C-alpha positions in Angstrom: 86.1 93.1 93.0 85.5 90.9 90.0 83.9 87.6 89.2 83.7 85.4 86.1 81.8 82.2 86.6 83.5 80.4 89.5 86.6 82.6 89.3 86.9 85.7 91.6 89.6 88.3 92.4 89.2 90.3 95.6 90.1 93.9 95.6 92.9 93.3 98.2 94.6 90.7 95.9 94.3 93.0 92.9 95.9 95.9 94.9 98.7 93.6 96.0 99.5 92.5 92.5 99.5 96.2 91.4 101.7 97.2 94.2 99.2 99.6 95.7 96.4 99.7 98.4 92.8 98.8 98.0 91.7 102.5 98.4 93.6 103.4 95.2 92.0 100.5 93.3 88.5 101.4 94.2 88.7 105.2 93.8 90.3 105.1 90.4 87.4 103.1 88.8 86.0 105.3 86.0 82.4 106.5 85.9 81.5 104.3 83.0 82.0 101.1 84.9 78.8 99.6 86.2 78.7 99.2 90.0 76.8 96.5 91.9 76.6 97.2 95.7 75.9 94.3 97.9 
């Protein structure tokens, strides 16, 4: 989901910390956020 140097946070971990599911994390990202598909 995000990376800064050697640090990384997966979408599943972010969702767990927010008390939600990965689907809600990824679908609520605004249109202004740049996406990089790999």
